[in-house]
ZABA-602495 format. One record per residue: x, y, z of N, C-alpha, C in turn; residue in one letter. Coordinates in steps of 0.2 Angstrom, whole numbers, plus 5000, padded with zeros to 4 digits. Example, Ala and Ser with C-alpha at 12.3 -4.5 7.8 and 13.67 -1.06 7.14 Angstrom:
506649725039506249785039506649845039a
506449895035506849955036506450005039s
***
This chain:
500549925000500050015000500450085002m
500450124996500850184995500450215001e
500750255005500750305010501050375008m
500550435009500650485009500950515013k
501550545013501950585017501550625021r
501650645026501450685030501450765030i
501150825029501350875028502050895031s
502650955030502950955032502651025036p
502251055033501751125037501751115041i
501251075042500851035049501251005054r
501850995051502350965057502551045059f
502751075055503351155059502851185063l
501951195061501551225064501551195073v
501351135071501251105077501951115084f
502351105078503051105083503051155086i
503051225085502951285084502651285089a
502051285091501451275095501751245102a
501951215101502151155107502751185110i
503351235106503751255108503551315112l
503151335110502951395112502751405120v
501951335120501951335125501951295133a
502651265130503151245136503851285138s
503951355134504651385133504551395140s
504051415145504251445150504351385156s
504351295156504351275161505151255160s
505251265167505851245171505851175170s
505751115170505651065173506051025167s
505851055161506151025155507051015152s
507050935152507750915152508050935146a
507750965141508151005136508551055138d
508151085145508251165147508851155153d
508751085156509251085162509851055160t
509650985156510450965155510450915159k
509950875160509850845167510250775166a
510650745168510950665165510750615169t
510550545166510350505169510350505175f
510750505180510650495188510250545189a
510250605186509850665190509250625191d
508850615185508150595185508150525185m
508350475183508150415185508450355189f
508350295191508650225195508550205188e
509250155189509350085186509050035188m
509049985183508749915188509149875182s
509649835183510249785179510749805182c
510949725177511749715179512049785175p
512849815180513049885178513349865169d
513649805170513649795162513149805155d
512449815158512049795153511849865152h
511949925154511849995155512550035153f
512550065148513050135147512850185143k
513250265147513050325144513450345142t
513450395139513950425134514450485140s
514850505139515350535143515050595145d
514550635142514350685145513550665150d
513250605149512850565155512050575151g
512150635144511550635139511250575134q
511650505133511450475129511550395132i
510950365131510950305137510850255131w
511050185136511350145130510950075137h
510350035133510049975139510349915132l
510349885136510649815132510149735134s
510149695131509749615132510249585130l
510549515133510849465131510249395135d
510549335135510449285137510249275144k
510849315148510749315155510349375158e
510249425155509949465157509749535154a
509049585155508849645152509049695154g
508749755154509049815158508449855158c
508149915162507749955162507850015168g
507650055168507550125172507050155173f
507050195178506350225180506350295183q
505950345182506150405186506050405194t
506450445197506650445203505850475206k
505550525204505050555204504350525201e
503550545203503050515203502750585198r
502050565194502050625191501150615190y
500750665191500250645190499950705185r
499650685178499550735172500050775170f
500250785163500750825160500950785153g
501550805150501850795144502650775147w
502450705143503050655143503450645138f
504150665136504250625129505050605132s
505350555126505950535125506050545116m
506750515116506950505110507450435111k
507050405104507350325107507550305098l
508150275099508450235093508450155096k
507950125091507850055092508349995091l
508449945093508749885092508549885082v
509049875078509049845070509349775073g
509149765065509349705062508849655065g
509149595063508549545067508549535075d
507849575077507549585083506949555085s
506849505081506349455083506449425090a
505749445093505649415100505849485106g
506149545104506549565107505949655109v
505749645115505349705116505449765119v
505649825117505749895119505149925125t
505249935130504549955132504650025134a
504250075133504250125137503450175139y
503450155144502750165149502650205155y
502250205158502050255164501550195169m
501850195173501550155178501550165188c
501150155189500850175195501350155201t
501450085199502050045202502449995199e
503050015201503949945200503549895199n
503249885196503249785195502149785191g
502149735190501549715187500949695193a
500849765194500449735203499649745199g
499249715204498549685202498049725199l
498349815205498149855205498349935201e
498949895196499149955194498749995188r
498850035186498650105184499250115176d
499150105172499850105166499450135160e
500250145156500250175151500650165145l
500650125139501250085137501250115129d
501850105128502250085122502750045120f
502449995117502949925118502949945109e
503849915108504049905102504149845098f
503849815097503849745095504349725089l
505049685090505549675087505449625083g
505549635075505649595069506149585067n
506249515062506649505059507049545052r
507349555050507649585046507249605040s
507049675038506849695033506049695034g
505649655041505149675041504949735044q
504049735043503749815048504149795055p
504249865059504349875065503549905067y
503449865072502749875076502749905082l
502249965081502249995091501549975095i
501549935099500849925103500849985109q
500150005110500050055114499350005117t
499550035125499050005128498950045134n
498250025139498150075144497950025149v
498050045155497850005161497450055166y
496850035170496650055174496450015180k
496650015188496749965192496649875188n
497249895186497349805186497249765177g
496649825174496249785170496449845163t
496949805157497149825150496749815146g
496849755143496349735136496349755131n
496749845130496449895127497049905121r
497049865120497949865116497649885108e
498349935104498149955097498849935094m
498849915088499549925087499449945079r
500249975078500150045070501050005068h
500850025060501450025058501750095059m
502550105059502750155058503050195051l
502950245048503350275043503850295041w
504250255046504950265044505450215049f
506150225048506450155050506550175058d
506250155062506450165069507150135071p
507650115070508350095071508750125068t
508550185065509050205060509450285063k
508850315067509050365069508450375075d
508650425081508150455085507450475082f
507150465087506350485086505950515091h
505650555091505250545098504550535100t
504450505105503950475107503550495115y
503050515113502650575119502050535121s
502050555128501250555130501050605134i
500150615132500150705134499450655138l
499450685145498950655149498750705155w
498250715152497550765157497050705159n
496650755163495950725164495450745158d
495450725154495050745146495350695144h
496150655141496150645136496950615137r
497050565135497950535135498050535127i
498550565125498650565119499350525117v
499450485112500050455111500350485105f
501050515107501350555099501850495096y
501950505090502650495088502850535082v
503550555083503750635083503150695081d
502650705087502150765087501650745082r
501750675081501150645076500750605081v
499850635082499550595087499250515083p
499650465085499250395083498650375088i
498750385093498150365099497950425102r
497250415103496850465107496350415112v
496450435117495950385123495550455127y
494950425126494650495128494350475136m
494350515141493850515144493250535146n
492650505150492050545151491950585155s
491250625154491350665161490850625167d
491050555167490650515172491250475175k
491150455182491550405185491650325181p
492150335178492050235177492750215178n
492750155173493250105177493950095172n
493850145168494150145160494850185159f
494850245163495250305161495450305168f
496350315168496750325174496950395175p
496550405179496650485182496750505188n
496850445194496950475200497550455204e
498050415201498550375205499250415199k
499650435203500150475200500750415198p
501050415192501450375189502250385189m
502550315190503250345187503250325178y
504050345176504150335170504550275169l
504450235165505050165164505350165157f
505750135157505650085149506450035152s
506149985147506649915149506549895142s
507249855141507249795135507149725138i
506849705135506749615136506649575132w
506649495134506449455130505649435129n
505249455124504749415123504449375117a
504949315117504749265111504349225112d
503849255119503449175117502749225115d
502749285113502149335110502149385106w
502849415107503149475103503149485095a
503149445093503449435085503049385083t
502449375080502249325074501649305080r
501549335086501349295091501649225092g
502349235095502749185097502949145091g
502849155085503049105082504049105080l
503949185081504749195079505449195087e
505549155084506149165093506649205093k
506949245097507349265100508249255095t
508349275091509049235089509649285095n
509849215098510349255104510849255101w
511149245096511749245093512049325090t
511349355090511249415087511349475093k
511449445102511549485107512149515105a
512449545110511649615112511249635110p
510649635111510149715107510249765114f
510249845107510349895113509849935108v
509549975114509050015112509450105116s
509250145114509750195115509150265116t
509450295121508950375123509150425124y
508850475123509050525124508650605125k
508750615129508150695127507550695132d
507550665138506950645139506750715143f
506050735141505750805143505150795147n
505250815151504450805158504350865160v
503650885157503150955159502550925162d
502650905169501950885172501850905181a
501550865182501350895190501650835194c
502150865198502550825202502350795209q
502150745209501650725216502150715223w
501750755226501950745235501450735237e
501750685242501150665246501150695254d
500350705253499750675253499450685247p
499550735244499350745238499750805233y
499750825227500150865223499750945224p
500350985222500251045225499651075218k
499751035212499451045208499051015202c
498251015202497750975202497850985192v
497450935189497150935183496451005181s
496451025188495751065186495951125187t
496651145187496851225189496851255182t
496951195177497151255169497651305168t
498251305176498751365176499251315170e
499151255168499951215163499551215156n
499851235153499851225146499451155143w
499851095149499351045145498851015149w
498551065151497851065155497551125154d
497451135146497051195144496551195137q
496251215136495751215132496251145124y
496651195122497051165118497151125117d
497651095124497651015125497150965126a
496551005127496050925127495550905123w
495850925115495550935110495850925103h
495950895098496550885094496350975089l
496751005088497051055083496751035075s
496551085071496351055064496951025062k
497451045062498351005059498350945062s
498150915069498250845072497650815069e
496950835068496750785066496750765058k
496950805053497250795046497850735049l
498350765053498550685054498450635057d
498150645062497650575065497250525059y
497050585055496650565051496850505047a
497750535046498050495040498450435044w
498450435050498750355053498050325054v
497550325057497050285054496850265049q
497050295043496750275039497450215034r
498050225037498650205034499050155039n
499050165045499350165049499250075055l
498650105055498250055060498149975056v
498549925062498549845061498149835065i
497949835070497549825077497249865082y
496649885082496149905086495649865091d
495749865097495249815101494649855100y
494449925098493749945098493449905091c
493749875087493549835080493449765080k
493749735087493749675087493049655090d
492649655087492049615087492049535091t
492349515086492349455090492749435098e
493149465097493549465105493249515110r
492749555106492249595113491649595109f
490949545111490649545106490149625107p
490149625115489949695116490449755117t
490749795114491249825115491349875120l
491749895124491949905128491749995127p
491250005134491250075133491150135130w
492050145134492450215130492450215122e
492350145119492550145110491950205108c
491550215112490950235111491150345109s
491750335115491850405114492350435110l
491950485108492450505100493250575101s
493750545098494150565099494050665094p
493650645091493650705085493350795090w
492950775093492650835096492950875101d
***
């Protein structure tokens, strides 16, 4: 299938708007040039994690003995979270690089979670990106997309916008998924618990590539994912409650423009929907004879 390129003009307009909106933030990693050690805690053997000399580029590796991961030292409730990643190249079947937010350090039964998962592939095959949303331990809200570029050749930006109205997953500032809230109490939108931000590289050859048919080729190890430019502009949680809440509208990520797709975002989102969606749980009537209620909420309003 031939796919059209996204308009460079729309890219530039949207990027300019985001830069203007966030220019006053003092928490941006681009401004402070915080090192990995300033922002994160590592969870892997020392020889599976490396940084550049200036501490700005981070490398996580996976081999047959172990994977690697990290998490933010702080928790957040609502905001903008962004990271540049360069994914494992070549034969990466069975390998998953996960970049996600979660309320717990571990797969707790009551966790809230927002997921980017990059599913490895055999050389030359498309790289797939899976997103998911959990509330109180319930997920099963998967979407899968193709990408319009090779994510192993260079860094690309993966971002999450989270406020009380919606969650948007962005790739290079293009919205690929919009997950809406309701104005009524519900059991599908995570908006009460603060979350850490995590990333990890791990072996998932029981399901990740062609449903587990393609196994990890350990002769290609170590598999390495690379990171830089973590950017957070968010409400940092402080027990027993944060100083800021979503309803104050004092932050750009919790104002009208952040509650709705702009005109240019709608065009990009429509292009993604037409060309890149591989799986959408909201269209899987075999799996869900009665579709989950949130599937009725429109991202276009």
